[in-house]
C-alpha positions as CSV (number, residue, x, y, z in Angstrom):
1,X,0.4,0.0,0.1
2,X,2.8,2.5,1.2
3,X,4.4,2.2,-2.6
4,X,0.9,2.4,-4.0
5,X,0.2,5.7,-2.0
6,X,3.7,7.4,-2.6
7,X,3.4,6.8,-6.9
8,X,-0.4,8.2,-5.9
9,X,1.5,11.9,-3.9
10,X,4.5,11.9,-6.3
11,X,1.8,11.9,-9.6
12,X,0.2,14.2,-7.7
13,X,2.8,16.7,-6.7
14,X,3.6,17.2,-10.7
15,X,0.5,17.7,-11.8
16,X,0.0,20.3,-8.6
17,X,2.7,21.4,-10.2
18,X,1.5,21.8,-13.9
19,X,-2.0,23.6,-12.6
20,X,0.4,26.2,-10.8
21,X,2.0,26.6,-13.9
22,X,-0.8,26.5,-16.0
23,X,-2.5,29.4,-13.1
24,X,0.6,31.6,-14.0
25,X,0.2,31.8,-17.5
26,X,-3.3,32.1,-16.5
27,X,-2.9,35.4,-14.9
28,X,-0.3,37.0,-17.1
29,X,-2.9,36.5,-20.0
30,X,-5.7,38.3,-18.2
31,X,-2.3,41.1,-17.8
32,X,-2.0,40.9,-20.6
33,X,-5.3,41.3,-22.1
34,X,-6.6,43.8,-19.3
35,X,-6.8,46.6,-22.5
36,X,-8.3,43.9,-25.1
37,X,-12.2,43.9,-26.4
38,X,-13.4,40.5,-26.2
39,X,-13.1,39.9,-29.8
40,X,-10.7,42.8,-30.9
41,X,-7.0,40.8,-32.0
42,X,-9.0,36.5,-32.9
43,X,-5.7,34.4,-32.1
44,X,-5.3,36.6,-29.2
45,X,-8.4,35.4,-27.5
46,X,-8.5,31.8,-29.4
47,X,-5.3,31.5,-27.6
48,X,-6.6,32.8,-24.3
49,X,-10.1,30.4,-24.3
50,X,-7.4,27.5,-24.8
51,X,-5.3,28.2,-22.2
52,X,-8.9,28.2,-20.5
53,X,-10.3,25.5,-21.1
54,X,-7.0,23.9,-20.4
55,X,-6.5,25.1,-17.2
56,X,-9.3,24.0,-15.8
57,X,-9.7,20.6,-17.6
58,X,-6.2,20.0,-15.7
59,X,-8.0,21.0,-12.8
60,X,-10.0,18.2,-13.1
61,X,-7.6,15.9,-13.0
62,X,-5.1,16.9,-10.2
63,X,-8.7,17.2,-8.6
64,X,-8.8,13.9,-9.3
65,X,-5.6,12.4,-8.2
66,X,-5.7,15.0,-5.0
67,X,-8.8,12.4,-4.4
68,X,-7.0,9.2,-5.7
69,X,-4.3,10.2,-3.0
70,X,-6.6,10.6,-0.4
71,X,-8.8,7.0,-0.5
72,X,-5.6,4.5,-0.6
73,X,-4.5,7.0,2.8
74,X,-7.9,5.8,4.1
75,X,-8.2,2.1,2.7
76,X,-9.4,0.1,5.6
77,X,-7.9,-2.9,7.1
78,X,-4.4,-2.4,4.9
């Protein structure tokens, strides 16, 4: 069990670091987009929408891995 928990914990840590990098990139995007209207620059808008979609997907992925770590630690009888 400790091997499973350690593996899941390492995976969660890696996912969390990627999550923080995505949030930082999203903050940078929002700072750059502060003075622009939506759709003014189509490629900039599409890049922002893609970044937001990726950050949302990765947040859900990270939450899944976090729940897996919790479930492995709370597994009864092991």
